[in-house]
C-alpha positions in Angstrom: -8.2 -12.5 -2.0 -7.1 -8.5 -2.0 -5.9 -7.2 -5.1 -3.0 -5.4 -3.0 -0.8 -6.9 -0.6 1.4 -6.4 1.7 5.1 -5.7 0.7 3.8 -4.0 -3.1 4.8 -1.4 -4.5 2.2 1.3 -4.6 1.2 4.5 -6.0 -0.8 7.1 -4.7 -3.6 8.7 -6.8 -5.3 11.1 -4.8 -4.2 13.4 -2.0 -1.8 15.2 -1.0 0.9 12.5 -1.3 -0.3 12.0 -5.0 2.1 10.7 -7.9 4.3 9.0 -4.5 5.4 5.5 -4.2 5.7 3.5 -1.0 5.7 -0.2 0.4 2.6 -1.6 1.9 3.3 -2.2 5.5 -0.1 -2.9 6.5 -3.0 -3.9 4.5 -6.9 -4.1 6.6 -10.2 -4.1 6.2 -10.0 -1.8 3.0 -7.2 -0.1 4.0 -3.5 -0.2 3.6 -1.1 1.9 5.6 2.5 3.1 2.7 5.7 3.3 4.2 6.8 7.0 4.9 3.3 8.2 3.3 -0.4 10.3 4.8 2.4 11.6 7.6 0.3 11.9 10.5 1.0 14.6 14.1 -0.5 12.4 17.0 -0.5 14.1 20.1 0.5 11.2 22.8 1.0 11.4 26.3 4.1 10.6 28.4 2.8 6.9 30.0 6.0 5.8 32.3 4.7 2.5 33.0 5.7 1.7 29.0 8.6 3.9 29.3 6.5 5.8 26.3 7.9 9.6 26.4 5.1 12.4 25.0 4.8 15.0 22.4 4.5 15.3 18.9 5.1 11.7 16.9 4.3 11.3 13.0 3.8 8.7 11.4 1.9 7.1 8.7 -1.9 6.9 8.3 -3.9 4.4 7.0 -5.4 5.4 3.1 -8.2 3.8 1.4 -7.6 1.3 -0.8 -9.4 2.5 -3.7 -6.8 5.6 -3.4 -3.8 3.3 -4.6 -2.4 1.6 -7.5 0.0 -1.2 -8.1 3.4 0.4 -9.7 4.1 -1.8 -13.0 7.6 -1.9 -13.0 7.8 -2.4 -16.7 5.5 0.4 -18.0 6.3 2.5 -15.6 3.3 3.8 -14.1 0.1 2.2 -11.5 -1.6 0.0 -13.1 -5.0 -1.8 -13.0 -4.8 -5.8 -11.6 -7.0 -8.6 -12.6 -6.9 -12.7 -11.7 -6.1 -15.9 -13.7 -5.7 -19.2 -13.3 -2.0 -20.5 -14.7 -2.4 -23.9 -15.9 -1.2 -25.0 -12.8 -3.8 -24.7 -11.5 -2.2 -21.4 -9.5 -4.1 -18.0 -9.4 -2.5 -15.4 -9.2 -2.3 -11.5 -9.9 -2.0 -9.9 -13.4 -1.6 -6.5 -14.8 -4.3 -5.2 -17.0 -2.2 -2.5 -19.7 0.5 -5.7 -20.6 -0.8 -8.4 -18.9 2.2 -9.2 -17.5 2.3 -11.7 -13.9 2.3 -9.8 -10.7 3.2 -12.9 -8.3 6.1 -15.4 -8.7 
């Protein structure tokens, strides 16, 4: 079970986008793609069969999962995540600082 999932709001803790927040678009093995963060320029060749125009395209690059933290809205900062089992048997994520459950 991953600590960071698609749709989570995260804050980047290292690199040129340090301190910026965004939503996770995709989770790969040990990397995540965050919306409008870690932007790179990609030089693409035109492909008339796919109707793709060539040029310089800006897109999000993946960032290692250890360089992001889940955003805790109550505390107003990035926070560490733990797992615990509820009374009904569900396994949920919780914030380590205030024990608030992330998954509802």
